[in-house]
All heavy atoms as TSV, in Angstrom:
chain	resi	resn	atom	element	x	y	z
A	1	MET	N	N	-90.549	0.453	22.622
A	1	MET	CA	C	-90.856	0.480	21.198
A	1	MET	C	C	-90.565	-0.884	20.583
A	1	MET	O	O	-89.646	-1.572	20.993
A	1	MET	CB	C	-89.968	1.503	20.491
A	1	MET	CG	C	-90.401	2.902	20.568
A	1	MET	SD	S	-89.445	3.845	19.358
A	1	MET	CE	C	-89.721	5.444	19.957
A	2	GLU	N	N	-91.331	-1.194	19.576
A	2	GLU	CA	C	-91.074	-2.432	18.855
A	2	GLU	C	C	-89.885	-2.219	17.921
A	2	GLU	O	O	-89.559	-1.084	17.578
A	2	GLU	CB	C	-92.314	-2.824	18.061
A	2	GLU	CG	C	-93.480	-3.220	18.960
A	2	GLU	CD	C	-94.649	-3.719	18.141
A	2	GLU	OE1	O	-94.443	-4.149	16.992
A	2	GLU	OE2	O	-95.763	-3.675	18.660
A	3	PRO	N	N	-89.238	-3.295	17.500
A	3	PRO	CA	C	-88.041	-3.153	16.653
A	3	PRO	C	C	-88.287	-2.351	15.376
A	3	PRO	O	O	-87.466	-1.516	15.001
A	3	PRO	CB	C	-87.658	-4.595	16.324
A	3	PRO	CG	C	-88.215	-5.408	17.444
A	3	PRO	CD	C	-89.464	-4.691	17.870
A	4	LEU	N	N	-89.412	-2.575	14.702
A	4	LEU	CA	C	-89.683	-1.855	13.467
A	4	LEU	C	C	-89.890	-0.356	13.730
A	4	LEU	O	O	-89.419	0.486	12.976
A	4	LEU	CB	C	-90.914	-2.443	12.776
A	4	LEU	CG	C	-91.177	-1.972	11.362
A	4	LEU	CD1	C	-89.950	-2.190	10.478
A	4	LEU	CD2	C	-92.366	-2.691	10.771
A	5	GLN	N	N	-90.558	-0.038	14.833
A	5	GLN	CA	C	-90.737	1.362	15.208
A	5	GLN	C	C	-89.397	2.014	15.524
A	5	GLN	O	O	-89.156	3.165	15.172
A	5	GLN	CB	C	-91.653	1.480	16.425
A	5	GLN	CG	C	-93.102	1.173	16.140
A	5	GLN	CD	C	-93.915	1.200	17.412
A	5	GLN	OE1	O	-93.464	0.743	18.463
A	5	GLN	NE2	N	-95.129	1.734	17.315
A	6	MET	N	N	-88.525	1.268	16.180
A	6	MET	CA	C	-87.201	1.785	16.536
A	6	MET	C	C	-86.383	2.066	15.279
A	6	MET	O	O	-85.719	3.102	15.183
A	6	MET	CB	C	-86.477	0.775	17.434
A	6	MET	CG	C	-85.262	1.319	18.055
A	6	MET	SD	S	-85.723	2.654	19.145
A	6	MET	CE	C	-84.384	2.594	20.270
A	7	ILE	N	N	-86.459	1.174	14.308
A	7	ILE	CA	C	-85.727	1.368	13.048
A	7	ILE	C	C	-86.256	2.603	12.325
A	7	ILE	O	O	-85.491	3.431	11.833
A	7	ILE	CB	C	-85.840	0.111	12.160
A	7	ILE	CG1	C	-85.058	-1.037	12.791
A	7	ILE	CG2	C	-85.330	0.389	10.754
A	7	ILE	CD1	C	-85.299	-2.381	12.137
A	8	ALA	N	N	-87.575	2.746	12.263
A	8	ALA	CA	C	-88.170	3.895	11.598
A	8	ALA	C	C	-87.795	5.196	12.314
A	8	ALA	O	O	-87.470	6.198	11.681
A	8	ALA	CB	C	-89.686	3.750	11.543
A	9	PHE	N	N	-87.802	5.168	13.650
A	9	PHE	CA	C	-87.445	6.344	14.425
A	9	PHE	C	C	-85.987	6.732	14.185
A	9	PHE	O	O	-85.669	7.902	13.957
A	9	PHE	CB	C	-87.677	6.073	15.915
A	9	PHE	CG	C	-87.177	7.167	16.807
A	9	PHE	CD1	C	-87.884	8.349	16.919
A	9	PHE	CD2	C	-85.994	7.023	17.510
A	9	PHE	CE1	C	-87.421	9.363	17.728
A	9	PHE	CE2	C	-85.524	8.038	18.319
A	9	PHE	CZ	C	-86.240	9.213	18.436
A	10	GLU	N	N	-85.082	5.774	14.219
A	10	GLU	CA	C	-83.662	6.052	13.999
A	10	GLU	C	C	-83.417	6.573	12.590
A	10	GLU	O	O	-82.617	7.483	12.384
A	10	GLU	CB	C	-82.823	4.796	14.259
A	10	GLU	CG	C	-82.695	4.444	15.722
A	10	GLU	CD	C	-81.967	5.518	16.519
A	10	GLU	OE1	O	-81.003	6.116	16.002
A	10	GLU	OE2	O	-82.394	5.770	17.647
A	11	SER	N	N	-84.102	6.006	11.619
A	11	SER	CA	C	-83.951	6.459	10.242
A	11	SER	C	C	-84.428	7.901	10.096
A	11	SER	O	O	-83.751	8.729	9.477
A	11	SER	CB	C	-84.735	5.544	9.312
A	11	SER	OG	O	-84.690	6.033	8.002
A	12	ALA	N	N	-85.574	8.217	10.657
A	12	ALA	CA	C	-86.104	9.586	10.593
A	12	ALA	C	C	-85.182	10.557	11.317
A	12	ALA	O	O	-84.943	11.674	10.848
A	12	ALA	CB	C	-87.504	9.632	11.194
A	13	ARG	N	N	-84.633	10.118	12.449
A	13	ARG	CA	C	-83.719	10.978	13.209
A	13	ARG	C	C	-82.458	11.267	12.405
A	13	ARG	O	O	-81.986	12.394	12.332
A	13	ARG	CB	C	-83.354	10.312	14.535
A	13	ARG	CG	C	-82.609	11.219	15.496
A	13	ARG	CD	C	-82.296	10.507	16.803
A	13	ARG	NE	N	-81.427	9.367	16.633
A	13	ARG	CZ	C	-80.090	9.447	16.508
A	13	ARG	NH1	N	-79.503	10.605	16.520
A	13	ARG	NH2	N	-79.369	8.356	16.367
A	14	ARG	N	N	-81.912	10.234	11.751
A	14	ARG	CA	C	-80.707	10.420	10.935
A	14	ARG	C	C	-80.969	11.352	9.751
A	14	ARG	O	O	-80.165	12.213	9.433
A	14	ARG	CB	C	-80.198	9.066	10.419
A	14	ARG	CG	C	-79.088	8.508	11.288
A	14	ARG	CD	C	-78.470	7.263	10.668
A	14	ARG	NE	N	-79.052	6.116	11.366
A	14	ARG	CZ	C	-79.748	5.149	10.802
A	14	ARG	NH1	N	-79.935	5.136	9.506
A	14	ARG	NH2	N	-80.238	4.176	11.520
A	15	GLN	N	N	-82.117	11.167	9.101
A	15	GLN	CA	C	-82.467	12.031	7.965
A	15	GLN	C	C	-82.650	13.474	8.411
A	15	GLN	O	O	-82.208	14.398	7.728
A	15	GLN	CB	C	-83.735	11.531	7.288
A	15	GLN	CG	C	-83.523	10.267	6.494
A	15	GLN	CD	C	-84.826	9.751	5.898
A	15	GLN	OE1	O	-85.889	10.301	6.151
A	15	GLN	NE2	N	-84.735	8.697	5.114
A	16	ALA	N	N	-83.289	13.685	9.547
A	16	ALA	CA	C	-83.485	15.042	10.060
A	16	ALA	C	C	-82.146	15.682	10.396
A	16	ALA	O	O	-81.917	16.859	10.103
A	16	ALA	CB	C	-84.396	15.016	11.289
A	17	ARG	N	N	-81.249	14.920	10.999
A	17	ARG	CA	C	-79.922	15.457	11.337
A	17	ARG	C	C	-79.156	15.806	10.068
A	17	ARG	O	O	-78.526	16.868	9.993
A	17	ARG	CB	C	-79.141	14.458	12.176
A	17	ARG	CG	C	-77.758	14.949	12.547
A	17	ARG	CD	C	-77.123	14.071	13.615
A	17	ARG	NE	N	-75.751	14.421	13.861
A	17	ARG	CZ	C	-75.328	15.492	14.525
A	17	ARG	NH1	N	-76.217	16.343	14.989
A	17	ARG	NH2	N	-74.047	15.722	14.712
A	18	GLN	N	N	-79.208	14.956	9.060
A	18	GLN	CA	C	-78.502	15.233	7.817
A	18	GLN	C	C	-79.084	16.465	7.132
A	18	GLN	O	O	-78.359	17.295	6.603
A	18	GLN	CB	C	-78.566	14.027	6.876
A	18	GLN	CG	C	-77.676	14.164	5.664
A	18	GLN	CD	C	-76.207	14.321	6.032
A	18	GLN	OE1	O	-75.690	13.613	6.877
A	18	GLN	NE2	N	-75.554	15.273	5.411
A	19	HIS	N	N	-80.401	16.584	7.168
A	19	HIS	CA	C	-81.045	17.766	6.586
A	19	HIS	C	C	-80.586	19.029	7.310
A	19	HIS	O	O	-80.300	20.052	6.686
A	19	HIS	CB	C	-82.566	17.624	6.669
A	19	HIS	CG	C	-83.310	18.762	6.091
A	19	HIS	ND1	N	-83.347	19.029	4.745
A	19	HIS	CD2	C	-84.053	19.734	6.687
A	19	HIS	CE1	C	-84.066	20.111	4.541
A	19	HIS	NE2	N	-84.502	20.554	5.699
A	20	LEU	N	N	-80.504	18.963	8.638
A	20	LEU	CA	C	-80.048	20.101	9.422
A	20	LEU	C	C	-78.609	20.461	9.069
A	20	LEU	O	O	-78.277	21.625	8.863
A	20	LEU	CB	C	-80.159	19.786	10.917
A	20	LEU	CG	C	-79.641	20.858	11.860
A	20	LEU	CD1	C	-80.594	22.042	11.837
A	20	LEU	CD2	C	-79.484	20.316	13.255
A	21	LEU	N	N	-77.742	19.464	8.973
A	21	LEU	CA	C	-76.343	19.725	8.644
A	21	LEU	C	C	-76.195	20.285	7.233
A	21	LEU	O	O	-75.361	21.162	6.982
A	21	LEU	CB	C	-75.518	18.443	8.787
A	21	LEU	CG	C	-75.353	17.920	10.220
A	21	LEU	CD1	C	-74.634	16.578	10.199
A	21	LEU	CD2	C	-74.623	18.922	11.089
A	22	ASP	N	N	-77.009	19.805	6.305
A	22	ASP	CA	C	-76.943	20.294	4.921
A	22	ASP	C	C	-77.461	21.729	4.792
A	22	ASP	O	O	-77.088	22.435	3.863
A	22	ASP	CB	C	-77.750	19.392	3.990
A	22	ASP	CG	C	-77.085	18.048	3.775
A	22	ASP	OD1	O	-75.887	17.919	4.097
A	22	ASP	OD2	O	-77.770	17.127	3.291
A	23	SER	N	N	-78.313	22.149	5.713
A	23	SER	CA	C	-78.895	23.484	5.606
A	23	SER	C	C	-78.072	24.552	6.315
A	23	SER	O	O	-78.396	25.727	6.233
A	23	SER	CB	C	-80.318	23.482	6.164
A	23	SER	OG	O	-80.288	23.221	7.551
A	24	ARG	N	N	-77.023	24.169	6.987
A	24	ARG	CA	C	-76.188	25.160	7.682
A	24	ARG	C	C	-75.440	26.024	6.669
A	24	ARG	O	O	-75.111	25.564	5.573
A	24	ARG	CB	C	-75.197	24.449	8.598
A	24	ARG	CG	C	-75.893	23.711	9.738
A	24	ARG	CD	C	-74.889	23.001	10.575
A	24	ARG	NE	N	-73.891	23.949	11.053
A	24	ARG	CZ	C	-73.519	24.062	12.309
A	24	ARG	NH1	N	-74.038	23.268	13.195
A	24	ARG	NH2	N	-72.616	24.931	12.661
A	25	PRO	N	N	-75.177	27.277	7.011
A	25	PRO	CA	C	-74.509	28.180	6.070
A	25	PRO	C	C	-73.128	27.693	5.628
A	25	PRO	O	O	-72.720	27.930	4.493
A	25	PRO	CB	C	-74.394	29.497	6.836
A	25	PRO	CG	C	-75.378	29.405	7.942
A	25	PRO	CD	C	-75.560	27.955	8.239
A	26	GLU	N	N	-72.399	27.027	6.499
A	26	GLU	CA	C	-71.050	26.582	6.135
A	26	GLU	C	C	-71.023	25.225	5.424
A	26	GLU	O	O	-69.964	24.706	5.109
A	26	GLU	CB	C	-70.142	26.539	7.370
A	26	GLU	CG	C	-70.539	25.511	8.408
A	26	GLU	CD	C	-71.532	26.023	9.439
A	26	GLU	OE1	O	-72.042	27.139	9.318
A	26	GLU	OE2	O	-71.793	25.258	10.364
A	27	ALA	N	N	-72.192	24.662	5.170
A	27	ALA	CA	C	-72.240	23.379	4.459
A	27	ALA	C	C	-71.750	23.566	3.030
A	27	ALA	O	O	-71.978	24.605	2.414
A	27	ALA	CB	C	-73.667	22.835	4.451
A	28	PRO	N	N	-71.054	22.578	2.494
A	28	PRO	CA	C	-70.561	22.715	1.116
A	28	PRO	C	C	-71.720	22.806	0.128
A	28	PRO	O	O	-72.749	22.149	0.288
A	28	PRO	CB	C	-69.753	21.444	0.894
A	28	PRO	CG	C	-70.211	20.487	1.924
A	28	PRO	CD	C	-70.701	21.299	3.082
A	29	ARG	N	N	-71.556	23.618	-0.886
A	29	ARG	CA	C	-72.583	23.785	-1.917
A	29	ARG	C	C	-72.067	23.206	-3.231
A	29	ARG	O	O	-70.923	23.427	-3.611
A	29	ARG	CB	C	-72.887	25.269	-2.137
A	29	ARG	CG	C	-73.326	25.967	-0.895
A	29	ARG	CD	C	-74.817	25.772	-0.716
A	29	ARG	NE	N	-75.280	26.562	0.412
A	29	ARG	CZ	C	-76.010	26.067	1.381
A	29	ARG	NH1	N	-76.351	24.815	1.370
A	29	ARG	NH2	N	-76.407	26.819	2.364
A	30	VAL	N	N	-72.921	22.513	-3.904
A	30	VAL	CA	C	-72.571	21.969	-5.217
A	30	VAL	C	C	-73.424	22.710	-6.239
A	30	VAL	O	O	-74.648	22.689	-6.153
A	30	VAL	CB	C	-72.869	20.451	-5.278
A	30	VAL	CG1	C	-72.556	19.898	-6.647
A	30	VAL	CG2	C	-72.085	19.718	-4.211
A	31	PRO	N	N	-72.793	23.386	-7.182
A	31	PRO	CA	C	-73.609	24.115	-8.160
A	31	PRO	C	C	-74.455	23.151	-8.988
A	31	PRO	O	O	-73.981	22.103	-9.421
A	31	PRO	CB	C	-72.594	24.843	-9.031
A	31	PRO	CG	C	-71.284	24.231	-8.740
A	31	PRO	CD	C	-71.378	23.525	-7.426
A	32	TYR	N	N	-75.712	23.512	-9.184
A	32	TYR	CA	C	-76.630	22.655	-9.934
A	32	TYR	C	C	-76.589	23.049	-11.399
A	32	TYR	O	O	-76.837	24.187	-11.756
A	32	TYR	CB	C	-78.047	22.805	-9.384
A	32	TYR	CG	C	-79.070	22.019	-10.150
A	32	TYR	CD1	C	-79.073	20.628	-10.113
A	32	TYR	CD2	C	-80.016	22.659	-10.930
A	32	TYR	CE1	C	-79.997	19.904	-10.826
A	32	TYR	CE2	C	-80.951	21.941	-11.647
A	32	TYR	CZ	C	-80.938	20.568	-11.587
A	32	TYR	OH	O	-81.857	19.857	-12.292
A	33	ARG	N	N	-76.251	22.093	-12.218
A	33	ARG	CA	C	-76.259	22.316	-13.666
A	33	ARG	C	C	-77.164	21.254	-14.292
A	33	ARG	O	O	-76.736	20.118	-14.476
A	33	ARG	CB	C	-74.841	22.193	-14.231
A	33	ARG	CG	C	-73.927	23.270	-13.752
A	33	ARG	CD	C	-72.583	23.211	-14.466
A	33	ARG	NE	N	-71.688	24.174	-13.879
A	33	ARG	CZ	C	-70.782	23.895	-12.948
A	33	ARG	NH1	N	-70.641	22.677	-12.515
A	33	ARG	NH2	N	-70.002	24.839	-12.478
A	34	PRO	N	N	-78.408	21.621	-14.600
A	34	PRO	CA	C	-79.313	20.615	-15.157
A	34	PRO	C	C	-78.866	20.173	-16.547
A	34	PRO	O	O	-78.382	20.970	-17.342
A	34	PRO	CB	C	-80.661	21.334	-15.221
A	34	PRO	CG	C	-80.322	22.775	-15.240
A	34	PRO	CD	C	-79.024	22.924	-14.493
A	35	THR	N	N	-79.011	18.905	-16.793
A	35	THR	CA	C	-78.689	18.377	-18.110
A	35	THR	C	C	-79.941	18.428	-18.978
A	35	THR	O	O	-81.042	18.690	-18.496
A	35	THR	CB	C	-78.207	16.918	-18.003
A	35	THR	OG1	O	-79.275	16.139	-17.465
A	35	THR	CG2	C	-76.984	16.802	-17.111
A	36	ALA	N	N	-79.773	18.170	-20.236
A	36	ALA	CA	C	-80.922	18.175	-21.153
A	36	ALA	C	C	-81.938	17.121	-20.728
A	36	ALA	O	O	-83.151	17.325	-20.836
A	36	ALA	CB	C	-80.455	17.926	-22.576
A	37	ARG	N	N	-81.458	16.002	-20.226
A	37	ARG	CA	C	-82.361	14.930	-19.782
A	37	ARG	C	C	-83.200	15.396	-18.595
A	37	ARG	O	O	-84.396	15.146	-18.526
A	37	ARG	CB	C	-81.543	13.708	-19.409
A	37	ARG	CG	C	-82.386	12.550	-18.959
A	37	ARG	CD	C	-81.532	11.324	-18.695
A	37	ARG	NE	N	-82.356	10.265	-18.183
A	37	ARG	CZ	C	-81.936	9.346	-17.352
A	37	ARG	NH1	N	-80.678	9.337	-16.976
A	37	ARG	NH2	N	-82.745	8.416	-16.923
A	38	HIS	N	N	-82.556	16.095	-17.637
A	38	HIS	CA	C	-83.299	16.597	-16.488
A	38	HIS	C	C	-84.330	17.635	-16.902
A	38	HIS	O	O	-85.434	17.677	-16.367
A	38	HIS	CB	C	-82.346	17.202	-15.451
A	38	HIS	CG	C	-81.523	16.184	-14.731
A	38	HIS	ND1	N	-80.169	16.240	-14.682
A	38	HIS	CD2	C	-81.872	15.062	-14.051
A	38	HIS	CE1	C	-79.708	15.216	-14.003
A	38	HIS	NE2	N	-80.724	14.479	-13.615
A	39	GLU	N	N	-83.960	18.492	-17.853
A	39	GLU	CA	C	-84.905	19.508	-18.312
A	39	GLU	C	C	-86.095	18.869	-19.016
A	39	GLU	O	O	-87.234	19.296	-18.838
A	39	GLU	CB	C	-84.195	20.497	-19.229
A	39	GLU	CG	C	-83.203	21.375	-18.497
A	39	GLU	CD	C	-82.385	22.260	-19.419
A	39	GLU	OE1	O	-82.558	22.151	-20.650
A	39	GLU	OE2	O	-81.588	23.039	-18.898
A	40	ALA	N	N	-85.837	17.834	-19.801
A	40	ALA	CA	C	-86.935	17.137	-20.484
A	40	ALA	C	C	-87.847	16.454	-19.467
A	40	ALA	O	O	-89.073	16.498	-19.590
A	40	ALA	CB	C	-86.376	16.117	-21.466
A	41	THR	N	N	-87.241	15.858	-18.455
A	41	THR	CA	C	-88.027	15.192	-17.414
A	41	THR	C	C	-88.877	16.207	-16.666
A	41	THR	O	O	-90.054	15.960	-16.385
A	41	THR	CB	C	-87.098	14.460	-16.430
A	41	THR	OG1	O	-86.279	13.556	-17.154
A	41	THR	CG2	C	-87.871	13.705	-15.383
A	42	ALA	N	N	-88.301	17.359	-16.356
A	42	ALA	CA	C	-89.053	18.404	-15.655
A	42	ALA	C	C	-90.217	18.881	-16.509
A	42	ALA	O	O	-91.315	19.135	-15.992
A	42	ALA	CB	C	-88.130	19.561	-15.297
A	43	GLN	N	N	-90.008	19.006	-17.813
A	43	GLN	CA	C	-91.079	19.441	-18.712
A	43	GLN	C	C	-92.211	18.413	-18.744
A	43	GLN	O	O	-93.390	18.774	-18.713
A	43	GLN	CB	C	-90.529	19.662	-20.125
A	43	GLN	CG	C	-91.557	20.153	-21.113
A	43	GLN	CD	C	-92.074	21.534	-20.775
A	43	GLN	OE1	O	-91.347	22.358	-20.241
A	43	GLN	NE2	N	-93.328	21.780	-21.062
A	44	VAL	N	N	-91.868	17.134	-18.781
A	44	VAL	CA	C	-92.888	16.075	-18.786
A	44	VAL	C	C	-93.668	16.109	-17.481
A	44	VAL	O	O	-94.906	16.003	-17.482
A	44	VAL	CB	C	-92.229	14.696	-19.005
A	44	VAL	CG1	C	-93.201	13.576	-18.723
A	44	VAL	CG2	C	-91.697	14.596	-20.421
A	45	ARG	N	N	-92.971	16.272	-16.357
A	45	ARG	CA	C	-93.656	16.333	-15.058
A	45	ARG	C	C	-94.613	17.517	-15.004
A	45	ARG	O	O	-95.736	17.393	-14.525
A	45	ARG	CB	C	-92.634	16.463	-13.927
A	45	ARG	CG	C	-91.952	15.187	-13.581
A	45	ARG	CD	C	-91.107	15.372	-12.332
A	45	ARG	NE	N	-90.217	14.254	-12.175
A	45	ARG	CZ	C	-88.934	14.350	-11.911
A	45	ARG	NH1	N	-88.365	15.518	-11.753
A	45	ARG	NH2	N	-88.195	13.266	-11.791
A	46	GLN	N	N	-94.160	18.669	-15.479
A	46	GLN	CA	C	-95.005	19.853	-15.448
A	46	GLN	C	C	-96.244	19.660	-16.325
A	46	GLN	O	O	-97.360	19.992	-15.918
A	46	GLN	CB	C	-94.231	21.080	-15.908
A	46	GLN	CG	C	-95.061	22.345	-15.858
A	46	GLN	CD	C	-94.291	23.558	-16.351
A	46	GLN	OE1	O	-93.192	23.430	-16.858
A	46	GLN	NE2	N	-94.877	24.718	-16.212
A	47	THR	N	N	-96.067	19.091	-17.495
A	47	THR	CA	C	-97.194	18.839	-18.385
A	47	THR	C	C	-98.184	17.873	-17.737
A	47	THR	O	O	-99.398	18.078	-17.797
A	47	THR	CB	C	-96.697	18.265	-19.727
A	47	THR	OG1	O	-95.752	19.178	-20.290
A	47	THR	CG2	C	-97.833	18.043	-20.698
A	48	ALA	N	N	-97.663	16.833	-17.096
A	48	ALA	CA	C	-98.533	15.864	-16.426
A	48	ALA	C	C	-99.290	16.516	-15.282
A	48	ALA	O	O	-100.488	16.259	-15.089
A	48	ALA	CB	C	-97.706	14.688	-15.907
A	49	ARG	N	N	-98.623	17.377	-14.514
A	49	ARG	CA	C	-99.297	18.062	-13.403
A	49	ARG	C	C	-100.417	18.964	-13.907
A	49	ARG	O	O	-101.510	18.993	-13.331
A	49	ARG	CB	C	-98.291	18.901	-12.618
A	49	ARG	CG	C	-97.416	18.107	-11.713
A	49	ARG	CD	C	-96.558	19.029	-10.853
A	49	ARG	NE	N	-95.517	18.270	-10.232
A	49	ARG	CZ	C	-94.219	18.534	-10.328
A	49	ARG	NH1	N	-93.816	19.580	-11.013
A	49	ARG	NH2	N	-93.327	17.777	-9.740
A	50	VAL	N	N	-100.150	19.709	-14.974
A	50	VAL	CA	C	-101.159	20.617	-15.522
A	50	VAL	C	C	-102.349	19.809	-16.046
A	50	VAL	O	O	-103.509	20.163	-15.815
A	50	VAL	CB	C	-100.547	21.503	-16.634
A	50	VAL	CG1	C	-101.619	22.242	-17.401
A	50	VAL	CG2	C	-99.538	22.464	-16.045
A	51	HIS	N	N	-102.063	18.711	-16.725
A	51	HIS	CA	C	-103.136	17.862	-17.254
A	51	HIS	C	C	-103.972	17.272	-16.114
A	51	HIS	O	O	-105.213	17.299	-16.159
A	51	HIS	CB	C	-102.532	16.752	-18.114
A	51	HIS	CG	C	-103.555	15.849	-18.717
A	51	HIS	ND1	N	-104.413	16.255	-19.716
A	51	HIS	CD2	C	-103.862	14.555	-18.458
A	51	HIS	CE1	C	-105.211	15.248	-20.037
A	51	HIS	NE2	N	-104.893	14.210	-19.283
A	52	LEU	N	N	-103.302	16.761	-15.094
A	52	LEU	CA	C	-104.010	16.184	-13.956
A	52	LEU	C	C	-104.830	17.240	-13.223
A	52	LEU	O	O	-105.968	16.988	-12.816
A	52	LEU	CB	C	-103.016	15.536	-12.986
A	52	LEU	CG	C	-103.612	14.869	-11.758
A	52	LEU	CD1	C	-104.563	13.751	-12.174
A	52	LEU	CD2	C	-102.516	14.331	-10.861
A	53	ALA	N	N	-104.288	18.438	-13.069
A	53	ALA	CA	C	-105.036	19.512	-12.412
A	53	ALA	C	C	-106.301	19.845	-13.198
A	53	ALA	O	O	-107.369	20.070	-12.616
A	53	ALA	CB	C	-104.159	20.757	-12.267
A	54	GLY	N	N	-106.188	19.867	-14.524
A	54	GLY	CA	C	-107.361	20.127	-15.353
A	54	GLY	C	C	-108.415	19.045	-15.198
A	54	GLY	O	O	-109.611	19.331	-15.094
A	55	LEU	N	N	-107.980	17.787	-15.177
A	55	LEU	CA	C	-108.925	16.678	-14.986
A	55	LEU	C	C	-109.619	16.771	-13.628
A	55	LEU	O	O	-110.836	16.586	-13.521
A	55	LEU	CB	C	-108.196	15.339	-15.106
A	55	LEU	CG	C	-107.704	14.946	-16.494
A	55	LEU	CD1	C	-106.882	13.668	-16.415
A	55	LEU	CD2	C	-108.874	14.763	-17.438
A	56	LEU	N	N	-108.840	17.056	-12.581
A	56	LEU	CA	C	-109.427	17.157	-11.248
A	56	LEU	C	C	-110.393	18.331	-11.161
A	56	LEU	O	O	-111.436	18.232	-10.517
A	56	LEU	CB	C	-108.321	17.302	-10.196
A	56	LEU	CG	C	-107.461	16.056	-9.978
A	56	LEU	CD1	C	-106.303	16.380	-9.063
A	56	LEU	CD2	C	-108.289	14.921	-9.422
A	57	ARG	N	N	-110.055	19.426	-11.816
A	57	ARG	CA	C	-110.929	20.589	-11.804
A	57	ARG	C	C	-112.255	20.268	-12.485
A	57	ARG	O	O	-113.326	20.592	-11.982
A	57	ARG	CB	C	-110.230	21.748	-12.528
A	57	ARG	CG	C	-110.808	23.089	-12.224
A	57	ARG	CD	C	-110.021	24.214	-12.868
A	57	ARG	NE	N	-108.620	24.192	-12.487
A	57	ARG	CZ	C	-107.601	24.117	-13.343
A	57	ARG	NH1	N	-107.817	24.075	-14.640
A	57	ARG	NH2	N	-106.354	24.115	-12.930
A	58	ARG	N	N	-112.184	19.605	-13.642
A	58	ARG	CA	C	-113.417	19.248	-14.347
A	58	ARG	C	C	-114.234	18.237	-13.542
A	58	ARG	O	O	-115.464	18.316	-13.494
A	58	ARG	CB	C	-113.085	18.706	-15.733
A	58	ARG	CG	C	-112.681	19.799	-16.707
A	58	ARG	CD	C	-112.629	19.299	-18.128
A	58	ARG	NE	N	-111.596	18.294	-18.368
A	58	ARG	CZ	C	-110.308	18.578	-18.587
A	58	ARG	NH1	N	-109.904	19.821	-18.594
A	58	ARG	NH2	N	-109.439	17.613	-18.808
A	59	THR	N	N	-113.564	17.298	-12.904
A	59	THR	CA	C	-114.272	16.318	-12.078
A	59	THR	C	C	-114.957	17.011	-10.910
A	59	THR	O	O	-116.106	16.716	-10.582
A	59	THR	CB	C	-113.295	15.248	-11.550
A	59	THR	OG1	O	-112.684	14.607	-12.657
A	59	THR	CG2	C	-114.014	14.220	-10.698
A	60	ALA	N	N	-114.261	17.946	-10.273
A	60	ALA	CA	C	-114.855	18.669	-9.148
A	60	ALA	C	C	-116.065	19.463	-9.601
A	60	ALA	O	O	-117.072	19.549	-8.883
A	60	ALA	CB	C	-113.818	19.597	-8.519
A	61	ASP	N	N	-116.007	20.058	-10.794
A	61	ASP	CA	C	-117.153	20.808	-11.305
A	61	ASP	C	C	-118.337	19.894	-11.580
A	61	ASP	O	O	-119.488	20.287	-11.433
A	61	ASP	CB	C	-116.781	21.573	-12.579
A	61	ASP	CG	C	-115.900	22.776	-12.282
A	61	ASP	OD1	O	-115.854	23.199	-11.114
A	61	ASP	OD2	O	-115.253	23.279	-13.217
A	62	ARG	N	N	-118.081	18.650	-11.986
A	62	ARG	CA	C	-119.173	17.703	-12.227
A	62	ARG	C	C	-119.781	17.224	-10.917
A	62	ARG	O	O	-120.980	17.060	-10.797
A	62	ARG	CB	C	-118.664	16.494	-13.016
A	62	ARG	CG	C	-118.630	16.734	-14.487
A	62	ARG	CD	C	-118.388	15.426	-15.226
A	62	ARG	NE	N	-117.348	15.680	-16.193
A	62	ARG	CZ	C	-116.159	15.106	-16.230
A	62	ARG	NH1	N	-115.858	14.185	-15.357
A	62	ARG	NH2	N	-115.280	15.422	-17.134
A	63	VAL	N	N	-118.924	16.971	-9.918
A	63	VAL	CA	C	-119.403	16.437	-8.640
A	63	VAL	C	C	-120.146	17.504	-7.851
A	63	VAL	O	O	-121.181	17.243	-7.256
A	63	VAL	CB	C	-118.202	15.901	-7.812
A	63	VAL	CG1	C	-118.626	15.546	-6.401
A	63	VAL	CG2	C	-117.609	14.684	-8.503
A	64	ASP	N	N	-119.602	18.722	-7.843
A	64	ASP	CA	C	-120.210	19.803	-7.065
A	64	ASP	C	C	-120.360	21.022	-7.973
A	64	ASP	O	O	-119.579	21.965	-7.883
A	64	ASP	CB	C	-119.317	20.129	-5.859
A	64	ASP	CG	C	-119.959	21.134	-4.930
A	64	ASP	OD1	O	-121.202	21.281	-4.989
A	64	ASP	OD2	O	-119.226	21.773	-4.163
A	65	PRO	N	N	-121.354	20.999	-8.867
A	65	PRO	CA	C	-121.516	22.138	-9.777
A	65	PRO	C	C	-121.878	23.413	-9.014
A	65	PRO	O	O	-122.609	23.380	-8.059
A	65	PRO	CB	C	-122.637	21.709	-10.718
A	65	PRO	CG	C	-123.364	20.645	-9.983
A	65	PRO	CD	C	-122.389	20.015	-9.038
A	66	CYS	N	N	-121.293	24.503	-9.471
A	66	CYS	CA	C	-121.610	25.779	-8.859
A	66	CYS	C	C	-121.978	26.785	-9.957
A	66	CYS	O	O	-121.793	26.527	-11.130
A	66	CYS	CB	C	-120.429	26.287	-8.023
A	66	CYS	SG	S	-118.918	26.447	-8.952
A	67	ALA	N	N	-122.469	27.921	-9.550
A	67	ALA	CA	C	-122.936	28.927	-10.519
A	67	ALA	C	C	-121.804	29.418	-11.404
A	67	ALA	O	O	-121.988	29.664	-12.595
A	67	ALA	CB	C	-123.578	30.077	-9.775
A	68	THR	N	N	-120.619	29.572	-10.834
A	68	THR	CA	C	-119.460	30.039	-11.621
A	68	THR	C	C	-118.433	28.922	-11.637
A	68	THR	O	O	-117.738	28.700	-10.650
A	68	THR	CB	C	-118.852	31.309	-11.006
A	68	THR	OG1	O	-118.482	31.044	-9.663
A	68	THR	CG2	C	-119.819	32.458	-11.056
A	69	PRO	N	N	-118.305	28.176	-12.740
A	69	PRO	CA	C	-117.348	27.075	-12.778
A	69	PRO	C	C	-115.923	27.604	-12.676
A	69	PRO	O	O	-115.616	28.743	-13.018
A	69	PRO	CB	C	-117.595	26.426	-14.145
A	69	PRO	CG	C	-118.318	27.424	-14.931
A	69	PRO	CD	C	-119.039	28.335	-13.970
A	70	SER	N	N	-115.047	26.739	-12.168
A	70	SER	CA	C	-113.649	27.152	-12.008
A	70	SER	C	C	-112.986	27.358	-13.362
A	70	SER	O	O	-113.430	26.830	-14.379
A	70	SER	CB	C	-112.891	26.104	-11.192
A	70	SER	OG	O	-112.952	24.864	-11.847
A	71	ALA	N	N	-111.919	28.110	-13.362
A	71	ALA	CA	C	-111.197	28.397	-14.610
A	71	ALA	C	C	-110.602	27.125	-15.165
A	71	ALA	O	O	-110.213	26.227	-14.440
A	71	ALA	CB	C	-110.102	29.416	-14.330
A	72	GLY	N	N	-110.457	27.068	-16.465
A	72	GLY	CA	C	-109.799	25.906	-17.042
A	72	GLY	C	C	-110.581	25.288	-18.048
A	72	GLY	O	O	-110.914	24.734	-18.859
């Protein structure tokens, strides 16, 4: 393997191992308490996703019109 491939492989291996260790039943759990800032950010993300989905749906209907257009 080339050095860059080796670095990427080791990084992926470490991340996979950490994910495995974090998912074990005896792994420590930290209770999640969202702050107002996190809730606002989540709301903005959700609004952006819904808006983007609507745009993509309308674009798809223009590119490939069908007898029954998709909802939205």
